[in-house]
C-alpha positions as CSV (number, residue, x, y, z in Angstrom):
1,W,34.3,30.0,-5.8
2,H,32.0,28.5,-3.5
3,D,31.2,28.3,-0.1
4,W,33.0,25.5,1.2
5,T,36.4,27.4,-0.2
6,K,35.5,30.7,1.5
7,R,35.2,28.9,4.9
8,M,38.1,26.9,4.3
9,I,40.4,30.1,3.5
10,N,39.0,32.8,5.4
11,P,40.6,31.7,8.8
12,L,43.8,32.2,7.1
13,V,43.0,35.5,5.8
14,D,41.7,36.6,9.2
15,G,44.0,34.9,11.6
16,K,47.2,32.9,12.2
17,W,46.0,29.1,11.9
18,A,43.2,27.0,11.0
19,A,42.6,23.0,11.4
20,L,40.3,21.8,8.7
21,S,38.7,18.4,9.1
22,G,36.5,16.7,6.8
23,C,36.3,13.6,4.5
24,S,38.0,12.2,2.1
25,N,37.6,14.2,-1.6
26,S,36.3,17.2,0.4
27,A,38.7,19.9,-1.3
28,K,40.8,20.3,1.7
29,T,44.1,20.0,-0.2
30,F,42.9,21.8,-3.2
31,N,41.6,24.9,-1.7
32,I,44.6,25.1,0.7
33,A,47.4,24.5,-2.2
34,S,45.5,27.1,-4.3
35,F,45.5,29.8,-1.5
36,A,48.9,28.7,-0.5
37,T,50.4,29.0,-4.0
38,L,48.7,33.0,-4.3
39,W,50.0,33.4,-1.1
40,W,53.6,32.8,-1.9
41,L,53.6,34.2,-5.5
42,S,52.1,37.7,-3.5
43,D,55.8,38.1,-2.3
44,P,57.8,35.2,-3.3
45,F,61.2,36.7,-2.3
46,H,60.3,37.2,1.1
47,S,57.9,34.1,1.6
48,S,58.1,30.1,2.0
49,V,55.7,27.5,1.8
50,M,56.2,24.2,3.7
51,F,53.8,21.5,2.9
52,V,54.4,18.6,5.3
53,S,52.8,15.3,5.0
54,T,53.7,11.8,6.7
55,S,55.0,9.9,3.5
56,I,56.6,11.2,0.2
57,K,53.8,8.8,-1.7
58,S,51.2,10.6,0.1
59,L,52.7,14.1,-0.5
60,R,53.3,13.3,-4.1
61,R,49.5,11.9,-4.6
62,R,47.8,15.1,-3.3
63,G,49.6,18.1,-1.7
64,W,52.6,18.1,-4.3
65,A,50.0,17.0,-7.1
66,E,48.0,20.0,-6.5
67,I,51.2,22.2,-6.6
68,Q,52.2,20.6,-9.8
69,R,48.7,21.3,-11.2
70,I,48.6,24.9,-10.2
71,Y,52.3,25.5,-12.0
72,S,51.3,23.7,-15.0
73,K,47.9,25.8,-15.3
74,L,50.0,28.8,-14.9
75,G,52.2,28.0,-17.5
76,Q,49.3,27.3,-20.0
77,L,47.7,30.7,-19.0
78,H,50.8,33.0,-18.9
79,G,52.9,31.1,-21.2
80,S,56.2,32.0,-18.7
81,L,56.5,30.7,-15.1
82,N,57.7,32.3,-12.3
83,G,60.6,30.8,-10.6
84,N,62.1,27.6,-11.1
85,F,60.4,24.1,-10.5
86,V,62.3,21.2,-9.1
87,D,59.7,18.4,-9.4
88,S,62.4,15.8,-8.3
89,R,63.1,17.5,-4.9
90,M,59.4,18.5,-4.7
91,L,60.6,22.1,-4.8
92,W,59.4,25.5,-6.3
93,Q,61.7,28.1,-5.8
94,V,61.3,32.0,-6.7
95,K,64.9,31.5,-8.6
96,K,67.3,28.8,-9.5
97,G,69.2,28.0,-6.3
98,D,67.3,29.5,-3.9
99,D,65.7,26.6,-1.2
100,K,64.6,29.2,1.1
101,H,61.9,31.3,-0.8
102,A,60.1,28.6,-2.0
103,I,57.3,26.4,-1.8
104,I,58.7,22.9,-0.3
105,G,57.0,19.6,0.0
106,K,58.3,17.9,3.0
107,A,57.5,14.1,4.3
108,V,58.3,13.2,8.0
109,E,59.5,9.7,6.4
110,E,62.3,11.4,5.0
111,G,64.4,11.2,8.0
112,P,64.3,11.4,11.9
113,V,61.3,13.6,13.1
114,T,63.9,15.7,14.9
115,K,65.5,16.4,11.5
116,V,62.3,17.3,9.9
117,A,61.2,19.2,12.4
118,D,64.3,21.4,12.4
119,D,64.3,21.8,8.7
120,I,60.6,23.5,9.4
121,K,62.4,25.9,11.9
122,G,65.5,26.6,9.9
123,V,63.6,28.4,7.1
124,H,63.7,31.9,8.1
125,T,61.9,33.9,6.0
126,R,59.7,36.9,6.5
127,R,56.5,35.2,5.5
128,Q,55.9,31.5,6.2
129,M,53.3,28.9,5.8
130,V,53.4,25.4,6.9
131,I,50.5,23.2,5.8
132,I,50.4,19.7,7.8
133,D,48.3,17.3,6.0
134,E,47.4,14.3,7.2
135,A,47.7,16.0,10.7
136,T,46.4,12.9,12.6
137,A,49.6,11.1,12.0
138,V,52.2,13.6,11.9
139,P,54.2,13.3,15.0
140,E,53.8,16.0,17.9
141,A,57.7,17.1,17.3
142,I,56.3,18.7,14.3
143,Y,53.7,20.6,15.7
144,D,56.3,21.6,18.4
145,A,58.4,23.1,15.4
146,C,55.5,25.0,14.2
147,A,54.8,26.5,17.8
148,N,58.3,27.7,18.0
149,L,57.8,29.7,14.7
150,F,54.8,32.0,15.7
151,S,57.0,34.9,16.8
152,Y,59.3,34.8,14.3
153,P,58.4,35.6,11.0
154,D,56.5,38.8,10.0
155,D,53.5,36.7,8.6
156,F,52.9,33.1,9.6
157,L,50.3,31.0,8.9
158,L,49.9,27.4,9.6
159,T,47.1,25.2,8.6
160,T,46.4,21.6,9.6
161,M,44.0,19.1,7.6
162,A,43.0,15.7,8.5
163,N,39.9,13.3,8.1
164,P,39.5,13.7,12.2
165,R,39.9,10.2,14.5
166,H,40.1,11.4,18.0
167,R,39.9,14.5,20.2
168,L,43.3,13.3,22.0
169,D,45.6,12.9,18.9
170,A,47.7,15.8,17.8
171,F,45.1,17.4,15.2
172,G,42.1,17.1,18.0
173,R,44.2,18.6,20.5
174,F,45.2,21.6,18.1
175,S,41.6,21.7,16.9
176,E,40.0,21.7,20.5
177,P,37.2,24.5,21.0
178,E,38.2,27.6,23.3
179,N,35.7,26.3,25.7
180,G,36.4,22.8,25.3
181,W,34.7,19.9,23.5
182,T,31.3,20.3,25.6
183,S,30.9,23.6,24.2
184,I,30.3,22.5,20.5
185,N,27.7,19.5,18.9
186,V,27.2,17.8,15.6
187,E,25.9,20.8,14.4
188,T,28.7,23.1,15.0
189,Q,30.8,23.9,11.9
190,R,33.1,26.2,12.7
191,W,34.9,27.5,16.2
192,I,37.8,29.3,18.1
193,A,40.2,27.2,18.9
194,R,42.2,27.4,22.0
195,P,45.2,29.0,21.7
196,F,48.0,27.5,20.1
197,S,51.2,26.7,22.4
């Protein structure tokens, strides 16, 4: 535990969404994957986590690699593991055959963006978390799909992670400060974003 980890996960403990920006190797994926796994394991029969990235290669290299590491570490520590891990499908099911109550890896390149967006909207678990990695390069339709989920589950969390590029890309608009970009400066490390809609 360190201050950077606490600053990354506190918005998810306290709220419904968080936008995490930072340079490469700043532990964004490590911290969020760890939090998401614990969050899912606390009530896996009513929960789902969808880890979204731009490509399968990128997802396997970062987000899914962290989920694999956590799964392996749990096996080493406890001897037996929860659920059914299907690495070839990037799926950690609560029980074999249950594709809904799971941690799911999803790449936008897997098909038309509308199909991936529909896959996100179609999960329907009581507790749902969506993680968007490489959020500056993910199409608007993915953000729109997540916006449609806010009123459905009992508990919904959305995390976006990116190396920021521009205030006007999808990630920039998602993380825009409540009082506009002029309300912060280079010293500002955390702010409340505008309501997500």
